[in-house]
Chimera marker file (.cmm) of the C-alpha trace (Angstrom):
<marker_set name="trace">
<marker id="1" x="173.680" y="77.371" z="74.714" r="1" g="1" b="0" radius="0.5"/>
<marker id="2" x="173.218" y="75.379" z="71.483" r="1" g="1" b="0" radius="0.5"/>
<marker id="3" x="176.012" y="74.046" z="69.326" r="1" g="1" b="0" radius="0.5"/>
<marker id="4" x="174.833" y="74.037" z="65.752" r="1" g="1" b="0" radius="0.5"/>
<marker id="5" x="176.456" y="72.788" z="62.610" r="1" g="1" b="0" radius="0.5"/>
<marker id="6" x="177.493" y="76.067" z="61.028" r="1" g="1" b="0" radius="0.5"/>
<marker id="7" x="179.864" y="75.552" z="58.149" r="1" g="1" b="0" radius="0.5"/>
<marker id="8" x="179.868" y="78.940" z="56.426" r="1" g="1" b="0" radius="0.5"/>
<marker id="9" x="179.988" y="82.270" z="58.208" r="1" g="1" b="0" radius="0.5"/>
<marker id="10" x="179.213" y="85.055" z="55.762" r="1" g="1" b="0" radius="0.5"/>
<marker id="11" x="181.140" y="88.267" z="55.315" r="1" g="1" b="0" radius="0.5"/>
<marker id="12" x="178.796" y="91.188" z="55.907" r="1" g="1" b="0" radius="0.5"/>
<marker id="13" x="179.347" y="94.560" z="54.212" r="1" g="1" b="0" radius="0.5"/>
<marker id="14" x="179.087" y="97.812" z="56.178" r="1" g="1" b="0" radius="0.5"/>
<marker id="15" x="179.680" y="101.360" z="54.941" r="1" g="1" b="0" radius="0.5"/>
<marker id="16" x="183.223" y="101.726" z="56.364" r="1" g="1" b="0" radius="0.5"/>
<marker id="17" x="184.341" y="98.122" z="56.876" r="1" g="1" b="0" radius="0.5"/>
<marker id="18" x="183.348" y="94.492" z="56.470" r="1" g="1" b="0" radius="0.5"/>
<marker id="19" x="182.470" y="92.010" z="59.175" r="1" g="1" b="0" radius="0.5"/>
<marker id="20" x="184.360" y="88.862" z="58.235" r="1" g="1" b="0" radius="0.5"/>
<marker id="21" x="185.190" y="85.554" z="59.877" r="1" g="1" b="0" radius="0.5"/>
<marker id="22" x="188.383" y="85.370" z="61.920" r="1" g="1" b="0" radius="0.5"/>
<marker id="23" x="191.517" y="83.978" z="60.342" r="1" g="1" b="0" radius="0.5"/>
<marker id="24" x="194.778" y="82.844" z="61.876" r="1" g="1" b="0" radius="0.5"/>
<marker id="25" x="196.603" y="85.931" z="60.560" r="1" g="1" b="0" radius="0.5"/>
<marker id="26" x="194.390" y="88.144" z="62.784" r="1" g="1" b="0" radius="0.5"/>
<marker id="27" x="195.984" y="86.820" z="65.977" r="1" g="1" b="0" radius="0.5"/>
<marker id="28" x="198.759" y="89.407" z="66.303" r="1" g="1" b="0" radius="0.5"/>
<marker id="29" x="196.617" y="92.518" z="65.890" r="1" g="1" b="0" radius="0.5"/>
<marker id="30" x="193.757" y="91.149" z="68.001" r="1" g="1" b="0" radius="0.5"/>
<marker id="31" x="196.236" y="90.193" z="70.741" r="1" g="1" b="0" radius="0.5"/>
<marker id="32" x="197.746" y="93.685" z="70.613" r="1" g="1" b="0" radius="0.5"/>
<marker id="33" x="194.335" y="95.303" z="71.138" r="1" g="1" b="0" radius="0.5"/>
<marker id="34" x="193.052" y="92.687" z="73.590" r="1" g="1" b="0" radius="0.5"/>
<marker id="35" x="196.131" y="93.067" z="75.781" r="1" g="1" b="0" radius="0.5"/>
<marker id="36" x="194.993" y="96.625" z="76.577" r="1" g="1" b="0" radius="0.5"/>
<marker id="37" x="193.401" y="96.598" z="80.044" r="1" g="1" b="0" radius="0.5"/>
<marker id="38" x="190.757" y="99.118" z="78.867" r="1" g="1" b="0" radius="0.5"/>
<marker id="39" x="189.473" y="96.534" z="76.367" r="1" g="1" b="0" radius="0.5"/>
<marker id="40" x="189.626" y="93.602" z="78.792" r="1" g="1" b="0" radius="0.5"/>
<marker id="41" x="187.782" y="95.541" z="81.533" r="1" g="1" b="0" radius="0.5"/>
<marker id="42" x="184.832" y="96.048" z="79.197" r="1" g="1" b="0" radius="0.5"/>
<marker id="43" x="184.358" y="92.303" z="78.647" r="1" g="1" b="0" radius="0.5"/>
<marker id="44" x="183.208" y="89.394" z="80.768" r="1" g="1" b="0" radius="0.5"/>
<marker id="45" x="185.658" y="86.767" z="79.583" r="1" g="1" b="0" radius="0.5"/>
<marker id="46" x="188.862" y="88.463" z="78.445" r="1" g="1" b="0" radius="0.5"/>
<marker id="47" x="191.678" y="88.042" z="80.974" r="1" g="1" b="0" radius="0.5"/>
<marker id="48" x="194.286" y="90.668" z="81.718" r="1" g="1" b="0" radius="0.5"/>
<marker id="49" x="197.125" y="90.175" z="81.285" r="1" g="1" b="0" radius="0.5"/>
<marker id="50" x="196.320" y="88.153" z="78.187" r="1" g="1" b="0" radius="0.5"/>
<marker id="51" x="197.844" y="84.654" z="78.430" r="1" g="1" b="0" radius="0.5"/>
<marker id="52" x="200.024" y="83.549" z="75.514" r="1" g="1" b="0" radius="0.5"/>
<marker id="53" x="198.046" y="81.559" z="72.948" r="1" g="1" b="0" radius="0.5"/>
<marker id="54" x="194.621" y="82.722" z="74.136" r="1" g="1" b="0" radius="0.5"/>
<marker id="55" x="193.821" y="84.693" z="70.971" r="1" g="1" b="0" radius="0.5"/>
<marker id="56" x="194.916" y="81.784" z="68.788" r="1" g="1" b="0" radius="0.5"/>
<marker id="57" x="192.662" y="79.477" z="70.843" r="1" g="1" b="0" radius="0.5"/>
<marker id="58" x="189.727" y="81.897" z="70.415" r="1" g="1" b="0" radius="0.5"/>
<marker id="59" x="190.295" y="82.023" z="66.648" r="1" g="1" b="0" radius="0.5"/>
<marker id="60" x="190.475" y="78.226" z="66.547" r="1" g="1" b="0" radius="0.5"/>
<marker id="61" x="187.136" y="77.955" z="68.434" r="1" g="1" b="0" radius="0.5"/>
<marker id="62" x="185.570" y="80.614" z="66.192" r="1" g="1" b="0" radius="0.5"/>
<marker id="63" x="186.465" y="78.728" z="63.028" r="1" g="1" b="0" radius="0.5"/>
<marker id="64" x="185.158" y="75.306" z="64.093" r="1" g="1" b="0" radius="0.5"/>
<marker id="65" x="182.162" y="73.932" z="62.147" r="1" g="1" b="0" radius="0.5"/>
<marker id="66" x="180.334" y="73.227" z="65.427" r="1" g="1" b="0" radius="0.5"/>
<marker id="67" x="180.419" y="76.316" z="67.620" r="1" g="1" b="0" radius="0.5"/>
<marker id="68" x="178.083" y="78.187" z="69.913" r="1" g="1" b="0" radius="0.5"/>
<marker id="69" x="178.988" y="81.636" z="68.629" r="1" g="1" b="0" radius="0.5"/>
<marker id="70" x="180.059" y="83.417" z="65.475" r="1" g="1" b="0" radius="0.5"/>
<marker id="71" x="182.898" y="85.928" z="65.739" r="1" g="1" b="0" radius="0.5"/>
<marker id="72" x="183.506" y="88.563" z="63.091" r="1" g="1" b="0" radius="0.5"/>
<marker id="73" x="186.564" y="90.769" z="62.713" r="1" g="1" b="0" radius="0.5"/>
<marker id="74" x="185.616" y="94.388" z="62.026" r="1" g="1" b="0" radius="0.5"/>
<marker id="75" x="187.972" y="94.786" z="59.035" r="1" g="1" b="0" radius="0.5"/>
<marker id="76" x="188.506" y="98.291" z="57.672" r="1" g="1" b="0" radius="0.5"/>
<marker id="77" x="191.441" y="97.505" z="55.367" r="1" g="1" b="0" radius="0.5"/>
<marker id="78" x="189.459" y="97.971" z="52.131" r="1" g="1" b="0" radius="0.5"/>
<marker id="79" x="188.445" y="101.455" z="53.332" r="1" g="1" b="0" radius="0.5"/>
<marker id="80" x="191.828" y="102.797" z="54.461" r="1" g="1" b="0" radius="0.5"/>
<marker id="81" x="191.478" y="101.689" z="58.078" r="1" g="1" b="0" radius="0.5"/>
<marker id="82" x="193.197" y="98.958" z="60.088" r="1" g="1" b="0" radius="0.5"/>
<marker id="83" x="192.672" y="95.325" z="59.119" r="1" g="1" b="0" radius="0.5"/>
<marker id="84" x="191.119" y="94.736" z="62.525" r="1" g="1" b="0" radius="0.5"/>
<marker id="85" x="189.264" y="97.506" z="64.353" r="1" g="1" b="0" radius="0.5"/>
<marker id="86" x="187.731" y="95.140" z="66.906" r="1" g="1" b="0" radius="0.5"/>
<marker id="87" x="185.508" y="92.076" z="67.174" r="1" g="1" b="0" radius="0.5"/>
<marker id="88" x="181.769" y="91.480" z="67.212" r="1" g="1" b="0" radius="0.5"/>
<marker id="89" x="180.233" y="88.198" z="68.322" r="1" g="1" b="0" radius="0.5"/>
<marker id="90" x="176.782" y="86.675" z="68.139" r="1" g="1" b="0" radius="0.5"/>
<marker id="91" x="176.184" y="83.800" z="70.547" r="1" g="1" b="0" radius="0.5"/>
<marker id="92" x="173.377" y="81.313" z="69.933" r="1" g="1" b="0" radius="0.5"/>
<marker id="93" x="170.774" y="81.020" z="72.684" r="1" g="1" b="0" radius="0.5"/>
<marker id="94" x="167.622" y="78.909" z="72.885" r="1" g="1" b="0" radius="0.5"/>
<marker id="95" x="164.283" y="79.837" z="71.261" r="1" g="1" b="0" radius="0.5"/>
<marker id="96" x="165.615" y="81.817" z="68.258" r="1" g="1" b="0" radius="0.5"/>
<marker id="97" x="167.528" y="84.241" z="70.476" r="1" g="1" b="0" radius="0.5"/>
<marker id="98" x="171.115" y="85.465" z="70.381" r="1" g="1" b="0" radius="0.5"/>
<marker id="99" x="173.379" y="87.605" z="72.526" r="1" g="1" b="0" radius="0.5"/>
<marker id="100" x="175.667" y="90.191" z="70.984" r="1" g="1" b="0" radius="0.5"/>
<marker id="101" x="179.121" y="91.147" z="72.281" r="1" g="1" b="0" radius="0.5"/>
<marker id="102" x="181.567" y="93.632" z="70.784" r="1" g="1" b="0" radius="0.5"/>
<marker id="103" x="184.699" y="95.588" z="71.466" r="1" g="1" b="0" radius="0.5"/>
<marker id="104" x="186.623" y="98.207" z="69.525" r="1" g="1" b="0" radius="0.5"/>
<marker id="105" x="190.343" y="98.922" z="69.904" r="1" g="1" b="0" radius="0.5"/>
<marker id="106" x="190.865" y="102.093" z="71.983" r="1" g="1" b="0" radius="0.5"/>
<marker id="107" x="192.527" y="103.884" z="69.042" r="1" g="1" b="0" radius="0.5"/>
<marker id="108" x="189.140" y="103.750" z="67.270" r="1" g="1" b="0" radius="0.5"/>
<marker id="109" x="186.852" y="104.703" z="70.167" r="1" g="1" b="0" radius="0.5"/>
<marker id="110" x="184.352" y="107.495" z="69.495" r="1" g="1" b="0" radius="0.5"/>
<marker id="111" x="184.416" y="106.930" z="65.730" r="1" g="1" b="0" radius="0.5"/>
<marker id="112" x="181.014" y="105.267" z="65.423" r="1" g="1" b="0" radius="0.5"/>
<marker id="113" x="182.561" y="101.933" z="64.408" r="1" g="1" b="0" radius="0.5"/>
<marker id="114" x="180.859" y="100.028" z="67.256" r="1" g="1" b="0" radius="0.5"/>
<marker id="115" x="177.424" y="101.461" z="66.424" r="1" g="1" b="0" radius="0.5"/>
<marker id="116" x="177.918" y="100.727" z="62.728" r="1" g="1" b="0" radius="0.5"/>
<marker id="117" x="179.064" y="97.164" z="63.471" r="1" g="1" b="0" radius="0.5"/>
<marker id="118" x="176.090" y="96.444" z="65.749" r="1" g="1" b="0" radius="0.5"/>
<marker id="119" x="173.611" y="97.989" z="63.278" r="1" g="1" b="0" radius="0.5"/>
<marker id="120" x="175.120" y="96.032" z="60.401" r="1" g="1" b="0" radius="0.5"/>
<marker id="121" x="175.032" y="92.732" z="62.259" r="1" g="1" b="0" radius="0.5"/>
<marker id="122" x="171.459" y="93.121" z="63.523" r="1" g="1" b="0" radius="0.5"/>
<marker id="123" x="170.288" y="94.156" z="60.033" r="1" g="1" b="0" radius="0.5"/>
<marker id="124" x="171.911" y="91.036" z="58.532" r="1" g="1" b="0" radius="0.5"/>
<marker id="125" x="170.514" y="88.872" z="61.374" r="1" g="1" b="0" radius="0.5"/>
<marker id="126" x="172.664" y="85.867" z="60.409" r="1" g="1" b="0" radius="0.5"/>
<marker id="127" x="171.190" y="83.671" z="63.171" r="1" g="1" b="0" radius="0.5"/>
<marker id="128" x="167.611" y="84.525" z="62.119" r="1" g="1" b="0" radius="0.5"/>
<marker id="129" x="167.041" y="85.567" z="65.725" r="1" g="1" b="0" radius="0.5"/>
<marker id="130" x="163.672" y="86.825" z="66.919" r="1" g="1" b="0" radius="0.5"/>
<marker id="131" x="165.349" y="88.615" z="69.834" r="1" g="1" b="0" radius="0.5"/>
<marker id="132" x="168.895" y="89.762" z="70.551" r="1" g="1" b="0" radius="0.5"/>
<marker id="133" x="170.175" y="90.463" z="74.052" r="1" g="1" b="0" radius="0.5"/>
<marker id="134" x="173.168" y="92.488" z="75.201" r="1" g="1" b="0" radius="0.5"/>
<marker id="135" x="174.694" y="93.636" z="78.449" r="1" g="1" b="0" radius="0.5"/>
<marker id="136" x="177.237" y="96.273" z="79.329" r="1" g="1" b="0" radius="0.5"/>
<marker id="137" x="179.047" y="97.072" z="82.519" r="1" g="1" b="0" radius="0.5"/>
<marker id="138" x="177.519" y="100.124" z="84.172" r="1" g="1" b="0" radius="0.5"/>
<marker id="139" x="180.876" y="101.919" z="84.147" r="1" g="1" b="0" radius="0.5"/>
<marker id="140" x="180.846" y="101.761" z="80.323" r="1" g="1" b="0" radius="0.5"/>
<marker id="141" x="178.139" y="104.251" z="79.284" r="1" g="1" b="0" radius="0.5"/>
<marker id="142" x="179.623" y="104.559" z="75.773" r="1" g="1" b="0" radius="0.5"/>
<marker id="143" x="178.798" y="100.934" z="75.083" r="1" g="1" b="0" radius="0.5"/>
<marker id="144" x="175.291" y="101.462" z="76.474" r="1" g="1" b="0" radius="0.5"/>
<marker id="145" x="174.831" y="104.375" z="74.019" r="1" g="1" b="0" radius="0.5"/>
<marker id="146" x="175.827" y="102.057" z="71.161" r="1" g="1" b="0" radius="0.5"/>
<marker id="147" x="172.974" y="99.719" z="72.093" r="1" g="1" b="0" radius="0.5"/>
<marker id="148" x="170.325" y="102.415" z="72.561" r="1" g="1" b="0" radius="0.5"/>
<marker id="149" x="171.432" y="104.092" z="69.307" r="1" g="1" b="0" radius="0.5"/>
<marker id="150" x="170.845" y="100.738" z="67.596" r="1" g="1" b="0" radius="0.5"/>
<marker id="151" x="167.294" y="100.389" z="68.937" r="1" g="1" b="0" radius="0.5"/>
<marker id="152" x="167.898" y="98.165" z="71.955" r="1" g="1" b="0" radius="0.5"/>
<marker id="153" x="165.565" y="98.625" z="74.897" r="1" g="1" b="0" radius="0.5"/>
<marker id="154" x="166.761" y="98.649" z="78.499" r="1" g="1" b="0" radius="0.5"/>
<marker id="155" x="165.587" y="95.542" z="80.398" r="1" g="1" b="0" radius="0.5"/>
<marker id="156" x="167.110" y="96.033" z="83.827" r="1" g="1" b="0" radius="0.5"/>
<marker id="157" x="170.113" y="95.893" z="86.093" r="1" g="1" b="0" radius="0.5"/>
<marker id="158" x="172.040" y="92.707" z="86.759" r="1" g="1" b="0" radius="0.5"/>
<marker id="159" x="175.629" y="91.760" z="87.378" r="1" g="1" b="0" radius="0.5"/>
<marker id="160" x="178.233" y="89.616" z="85.655" r="1" g="1" b="0" radius="0.5"/>
<marker id="161" x="181.650" y="88.322" z="86.571" r="1" g="1" b="0" radius="0.5"/>
<marker id="162" x="184.565" y="90.018" z="84.798" r="1" g="1" b="0" radius="0.5"/>
<marker id="163" x="187.654" y="87.833" z="84.457" r="1" g="1" b="0" radius="0.5"/>
<marker id="164" x="190.020" y="90.789" z="84.019" r="1" g="1" b="0" radius="0.5"/>
<marker id="165" x="188.648" y="92.541" z="87.103" r="1" g="1" b="0" radius="0.5"/>
<marker id="166" x="188.297" y="89.284" z="89.070" r="1" g="1" b="0" radius="0.5"/>
<marker id="167" x="185.045" y="90.713" z="90.382" r="1" g="1" b="0" radius="0.5"/>
<marker id="168" x="181.302" y="90.736" z="89.874" r="1" g="1" b="0" radius="0.5"/>
<marker id="169" x="180.380" y="94.000" z="88.168" r="1" g="1" b="0" radius="0.5"/>
<marker id="170" x="176.962" y="95.723" z="87.868" r="1" g="1" b="0" radius="0.5"/>
<marker id="171" x="175.504" y="95.554" z="84.350" r="1" g="1" b="0" radius="0.5"/>
<marker id="172" x="172.689" y="97.013" z="82.316" r="1" g="1" b="0" radius="0.5"/>
<marker id="173" x="170.805" y="94.471" z="80.211" r="1" g="1" b="0" radius="0.5"/>
<marker id="174" x="169.207" y="95.286" z="76.858" r="1" g="1" b="0" radius="0.5"/>
<marker id="175" x="167.004" y="93.532" z="74.312" r="1" g="1" b="0" radius="0.5"/>
<marker id="176" x="166.040" y="94.059" z="70.688" r="1" g="1" b="0" radius="0.5"/>
<marker id="177" x="163.065" y="92.371" z="69.059" r="1" g="1" b="0" radius="0.5"/>
<marker id="178" x="163.940" y="91.556" z="65.472" r="1" g="1" b="0" radius="0.5"/>
<marker id="179" x="161.439" y="91.877" z="62.660" r="1" g="1" b="0" radius="0.5"/>
<marker id="180" x="161.785" y="89.394" z="59.828" r="1" g="1" b="0" radius="0.5"/>
<link id1="1" id2="2" r="1" g="1" b="0" radius="0.2"/>
<link id1="2" id2="3" r="1" g="1" b="0" radius="0.2"/>
<link id1="3" id2="4" r="1" g="1" b="0" radius="0.2"/>
<link id1="4" id2="5" r="1" g="1" b="0" radius="0.2"/>
<link id1="5" id2="6" r="1" g="1" b="0" radius="0.2"/>
<link id1="6" id2="7" r="1" g="1" b="0" radius="0.2"/>
<link id1="7" id2="8" r="1" g="1" b="0" radius="0.2"/>
<link id1="8" id2="9" r="1" g="1" b="0" radius="0.2"/>
<link id1="9" id2="10" r="1" g="1" b="0" radius="0.2"/>
<link id1="10" id2="11" r="1" g="1" b="0" radius="0.2"/>
<link id1="11" id2="12" r="1" g="1" b="0" radius="0.2"/>
<link id1="12" id2="13" r="1" g="1" b="0" radius="0.2"/>
<link id1="13" id2="14" r="1" g="1" b="0" radius="0.2"/>
<link id1="14" id2="15" r="1" g="1" b="0" radius="0.2"/>
<link id1="15" id2="16" r="1" g="1" b="0" radius="0.2"/>
<link id1="16" id2="17" r="1" g="1" b="0" radius="0.2"/>
<link id1="17" id2="18" r="1" g="1" b="0" radius="0.2"/>
<link id1="18" id2="19" r="1" g="1" b="0" radius="0.2"/>
<link id1="19" id2="20" r="1" g="1" b="0" radius="0.2"/>
<link id1="20" id2="21" r="1" g="1" b="0" radius="0.2"/>
<link id1="21" id2="22" r="1" g="1" b="0" radius="0.2"/>
<link id1="22" id2="23" r="1" g="1" b="0" radius="0.2"/>
<link id1="23" id2="24" r="1" g="1" b="0" radius="0.2"/>
<link id1="24" id2="25" r="1" g="1" b="0" radius="0.2"/>
<link id1="25" id2="26" r="1" g="1" b="0" radius="0.2"/>
<link id1="26" id2="27" r="1" g="1" b="0" radius="0.2"/>
<link id1="27" id2="28" r="1" g="1" b="0" radius="0.2"/>
<link id1="28" id2="29" r="1" g="1" b="0" radius="0.2"/>
<link id1="29" id2="30" r="1" g="1" b="0" radius="0.2"/>
<link id1="30" id2="31" r="1" g="1" b="0" radius="0.2"/>
<link id1="31" id2="32" r="1" g="1" b="0" radius="0.2"/>
<link id1="32" id2="33" r="1" g="1" b="0" radius="0.2"/>
<link id1="33" id2="34" r="1" g="1" b="0" radius="0.2"/>
<link id1="34" id2="35" r="1" g="1" b="0" radius="0.2"/>
<link id1="35" id2="36" r="1" g="1" b="0" radius="0.2"/>
<link id1="36" id2="37" r="1" g="1" b="0" radius="0.2"/>
<link id1="37" id2="38" r="1" g="1" b="0" radius="0.2"/>
<link id1="38" id2="39" r="1" g="1" b="0" radius="0.2"/>
<link id1="39" id2="40" r="1" g="1" b="0" radius="0.2"/>
<link id1="40" id2="41" r="1" g="1" b="0" radius="0.2"/>
<link id1="41" id2="42" r="1" g="1" b="0" radius="0.2"/>
<link id1="42" id2="43" r="1" g="1" b="0" radius="0.2"/>
<link id1="43" id2="44" r="1" g="1" b="0" radius="0.2"/>
<link id1="44" id2="45" r="1" g="1" b="0" radius="0.2"/>
<link id1="45" id2="46" r="1" g="1" b="0" radius="0.2"/>
<link id1="46" id2="47" r="1" g="1" b="0" radius="0.2"/>
<link id1="47" id2="48" r="1" g="1" b="0" radius="0.2"/>
<link id1="48" id2="49" r="1" g="1" b="0" radius="0.2"/>
<link id1="49" id2="50" r="1" g="1" b="0" radius="0.2"/>
<link id1="50" id2="51" r="1" g="1" b="0" radius="0.2"/>
<link id1="51" id2="52" r="1" g="1" b="0" radius="0.2"/>
<link id1="52" id2="53" r="1" g="1" b="0" radius="0.2"/>
<link id1="53" id2="54" r="1" g="1" b="0" radius="0.2"/>
<link id1="54" id2="55" r="1" g="1" b="0" radius="0.2"/>
<link id1="55" id2="56" r="1" g="1" b="0" radius="0.2"/>
<link id1="56" id2="57" r="1" g="1" b="0" radius="0.2"/>
<link id1="57" id2="58" r="1" g="1" b="0" radius="0.2"/>
<link id1="58" id2="59" r="1" g="1" b="0" radius="0.2"/>
<link id1="59" id2="60" r="1" g="1" b="0" radius="0.2"/>
<link id1="60" id2="61" r="1" g="1" b="0" radius="0.2"/>
<link id1="61" id2="62" r="1" g="1" b="0" radius="0.2"/>
<link id1="62" id2="63" r="1" g="1" b="0" radius="0.2"/>
<link id1="63" id2="64" r="1" g="1" b="0" radius="0.2"/>
<link id1="64" id2="65" r="1" g="1" b="0" radius="0.2"/>
<link id1="65" id2="66" r="1" g="1" b="0" radius="0.2"/>
<link id1="66" id2="67" r="1" g="1" b="0" radius="0.2"/>
<link id1="67" id2="68" r="1" g="1" b="0" radius="0.2"/>
<link id1="68" id2="69" r="1" g="1" b="0" radius="0.2"/>
<link id1="69" id2="70" r="1" g="1" b="0" radius="0.2"/>
<link id1="70" id2="71" r="1" g="1" b="0" radius="0.2"/>
<link id1="71" id2="72" r="1" g="1" b="0" radius="0.2"/>
<link id1="72" id2="73" r="1" g="1" b="0" radius="0.2"/>
<link id1="73" id2="74" r="1" g="1" b="0" radius="0.2"/>
<link id1="74" id2="75" r="1" g="1" b="0" radius="0.2"/>
<link id1="75" id2="76" r="1" g="1" b="0" radius="0.2"/>
<link id1="76" id2="77" r="1" g="1" b="0" radius="0.2"/>
<link id1="77" id2="78" r="1" g="1" b="0" radius="0.2"/>
<link id1="78" id2="79" r="1" g="1" b="0" radius="0.2"/>
<link id1="79" id2="80" r="1" g="1" b="0" radius="0.2"/>
<link id1="80" id2="81" r="1" g="1" b="0" radius="0.2"/>
<link id1="81" id2="82" r="1" g="1" b="0" radius="0.2"/>
<link id1="82" id2="83" r="1" g="1" b="0" radius="0.2"/>
<link id1="83" id2="84" r="1" g="1" b="0" radius="0.2"/>
<link id1="84" id2="85" r="1" g="1" b="0" radius="0.2"/>
<link id1="85" id2="86" r="1" g="1" b="0" radius="0.2"/>
<link id1="86" id2="87" r="1" g="1" b="0" radius="0.2"/>
<link id1="87" id2="88" r="1" g="1" b="0" radius="0.2"/>
<link id1="88" id2="89" r="1" g="1" b="0" radius="0.2"/>
<link id1="89" id2="90" r="1" g="1" b="0" radius="0.2"/>
<link id1="90" id2="91" r="1" g="1" b="0" radius="0.2"/>
<link id1="91" id2="92" r="1" g="1" b="0" radius="0.2"/>
<link id1="92" id2="93" r="1" g="1" b="0" radius="0.2"/>
<link id1="93" id2="94" r="1" g="1" b="0" radius="0.2"/>
<link id1="94" id2="95" r="1" g="1" b="0" radius="0.2"/>
<link id1="95" id2="96" r="1" g="1" b="0" radius="0.2"/>
<link id1="96" id2="97" r="1" g="1" b="0" radius="0.2"/>
<link id1="97" id2="98" r="1" g="1" b="0" radius="0.2"/>
<link id1="98" id2="99" r="1" g="1" b="0" radius="0.2"/>
<link id1="99" id2="100" r="1" g="1" b="0" radius="0.2"/>
<link id1="100" id2="101" r="1" g="1" b="0" radius="0.2"/>
<link id1="101" id2="102" r="1" g="1" b="0" radius="0.2"/>
<link id1="102" id2="103" r="1" g="1" b="0" radius="0.2"/>
<link id1="103" id2="104" r="1" g="1" b="0" radius="0.2"/>
<link id1="104" id2="105" r="1" g="1" b="0" radius="0.2"/>
<link id1="105" id2="106" r="1" g="1" b="0" radius="0.2"/>
<link id1="106" id2="107" r="1" g="1" b="0" radius="0.2"/>
<link id1="107" id2="108" r="1" g="1" b="0" radius="0.2"/>
<link id1="108" id2="109" r="1" g="1" b="0" radius="0.2"/>
<link id1="109" id2="110" r="1" g="1" b="0" radius="0.2"/>
<link id1="110" id2="111" r="1" g="1" b="0" radius="0.2"/>
<link id1="111" id2="112" r="1" g="1" b="0" radius="0.2"/>
<link id1="112" id2="113" r="1" g="1" b="0" radius="0.2"/>
<link id1="113" id2="114" r="1" g="1" b="0" radius="0.2"/>
<link id1="114" id2="115" r="1" g="1" b="0" radius="0.2"/>
<link id1="115" id2="116" r="1" g="1" b="0" radius="0.2"/>
<link id1="116" id2="117" r="1" g="1" b="0" radius="0.2"/>
<link id1="117" id2="118" r="1" g="1" b="0" radius="0.2"/>
<link id1="118" id2="119" r="1" g="1" b="0" radius="0.2"/>
<link id1="119" id2="120" r="1" g="1" b="0" radius="0.2"/>
<link id1="120" id2="121" r="1" g="1" b="0" radius="0.2"/>
<link id1="121" id2="122" r="1" g="1" b="0" radius="0.2"/>
<link id1="122" id2="123" r="1" g="1" b="0" radius="0.2"/>
<link id1="123" id2="124" r="1" g="1" b="0" radius="0.2"/>
<link id1="124" id2="125" r="1" g="1" b="0" radius="0.2"/>
<link id1="125" id2="126" r="1" g="1" b="0" radius="0.2"/>
<link id1="126" id2="127" r="1" g="1" b="0" radius="0.2"/>
<link id1="127" id2="128" r="1" g="1" b="0" radius="0.2"/>
<link id1="128" id2="129" r="1" g="1" b="0" radius="0.2"/>
<link id1="129" id2="130" r="1" g="1" b="0" radius="0.2"/>
<link id1="130" id2="131" r="1" g="1" b="0" radius="0.2"/>
<link id1="131" id2="132" r="1" g="1" b="0" radius="0.2"/>
<link id1="132" id2="133" r="1" g="1" b="0" radius="0.2"/>
<link id1="133" id2="134" r="1" g="1" b="0" radius="0.2"/>
<link id1="134" id2="135" r="1" g="1" b="0" radius="0.2"/>
<link id1="135" id2="136" r="1" g="1" b="0" radius="0.2"/>
<link id1="136" id2="137" r="1" g="1" b="0" radius="0.2"/>
<link id1="137" id2="138" r="1" g="1" b="0" radius="0.2"/>
<link id1="138" id2="139" r="1" g="1" b="0" radius="0.2"/>
<link id1="139" id2="140" r="1" g="1" b="0" radius="0.2"/>
<link id1="140" id2="141" r="1" g="1" b="0" radius="0.2"/>
<link id1="141" id2="142" r="1" g="1" b="0" radius="0.2"/>
<link id1="142" id2="143" r="1" g="1" b="0" radius="0.2"/>
<link id1="143" id2="144" r="1" g="1" b="0" radius="0.2"/>
<link id1="144" id2="145" r="1" g="1" b="0" radius="0.2"/>
<link id1="145" id2="146" r="1" g="1" b="0" radius="0.2"/>
<link id1="146" id2="147" r="1" g="1" b="0" radius="0.2"/>
<link id1="147" id2="148" r="1" g="1" b="0" radius="0.2"/>
<link id1="148" id2="149" r="1" g="1" b="0" radius="0.2"/>
<link id1="149" id2="150" r="1" g="1" b="0" radius="0.2"/>
<link id1="150" id2="151" r="1" g="1" b="0" radius="0.2"/>
<link id1="151" id2="152" r="1" g="1" b="0" radius="0.2"/>
<link id1="152" id2="153" r="1" g="1" b="0" radius="0.2"/>
<link id1="153" id2="154" r="1" g="1" b="0" radius="0.2"/>
<link id1="154" id2="155" r="1" g="1" b="0" radius="0.2"/>
<link id1="155" id2="156" r="1" g="1" b="0" radius="0.2"/>
<link id1="156" id2="157" r="1" g="1" b="0" radius="0.2"/>
<link id1="157" id2="158" r="1" g="1" b="0" radius="0.2"/>
<link id1="158" id2="159" r="1" g="1" b="0" radius="0.2"/>
<link id1="159" id2="160" r="1" g="1" b="0" radius="0.2"/>
<link id1="160" id2="161" r="1" g="1" b="0" radius="0.2"/>
<link id1="161" id2="162" r="1" g="1" b="0" radius="0.2"/>
<link id1="162" id2="163" r="1" g="1" b="0" radius="0.2"/>
<link id1="163" id2="164" r="1" g="1" b="0" radius="0.2"/>
<link id1="164" id2="165" r="1" g="1" b="0" radius="0.2"/>
<link id1="165" id2="166" r="1" g="1" b="0" radius="0.2"/>
<link id1="166" id2="167" r="1" g="1" b="0" radius="0.2"/>
<link id1="167" id2="168" r="1" g="1" b="0" radius="0.2"/>
<link id1="168" id2="169" r="1" g="1" b="0" radius="0.2"/>
<link id1="169" id2="170" r="1" g="1" b="0" radius="0.2"/>
<link id1="170" id2="171" r="1" g="1" b="0" radius="0.2"/>
<link id1="171" id2="172" r="1" g="1" b="0" radius="0.2"/>
<link id1="172" id2="173" r="1" g="1" b="0" radius="0.2"/>
<link id1="173" id2="174" r="1" g="1" b="0" radius="0.2"/>
<link id1="174" id2="175" r="1" g="1" b="0" radius="0.2"/>
<link id1="175" id2="176" r="1" g="1" b="0" radius="0.2"/>
<link id1="176" id2="177" r="1" g="1" b="0" radius="0.2"/>
<link id1="177" id2="178" r="1" g="1" b="0" radius="0.2"/>
<link id1="178" id2="179" r="1" g="1" b="0" radius="0.2"/>
<link id1="179" id2="180" r="1" g="1" b="0" radius="0.2"/>
</marker_set>
């Protein structure tokens, strides 16, 4: 994992929302969504219950000039939706590669927001990645559909530790070769 000097994180326009950098005022809404066990269970690192201050700490890390990942809020406020619909993250890896992570608040599941956010981010390719990786827990086929709908190819089965489940969970791994 590289830590690069990244001062500016661009806002990226989508059809129904913008992907924008986190700000301190996002903490309450993100904490509300992230405290839902259904969200936490779909992630590797999100604990459940959510400890006090953890969202603020994540926002603080996400806004540091030297960071290993960029986190965007999926902000639908300019389009009549909630100010935060979820988060999407791109983590720097070695050799011009990145890994993408995302979650959508349960109130907005099955709306196409996750697919639109992933498509928008990979089209913008802010890390200038040659390849983007992703993984989903095997009990989350909806998230797997997001990836395949966005052109990701299945690589294989693996497993990852889930903090909220306190268990190692089977995953499906995906990759997308970017064209520049």
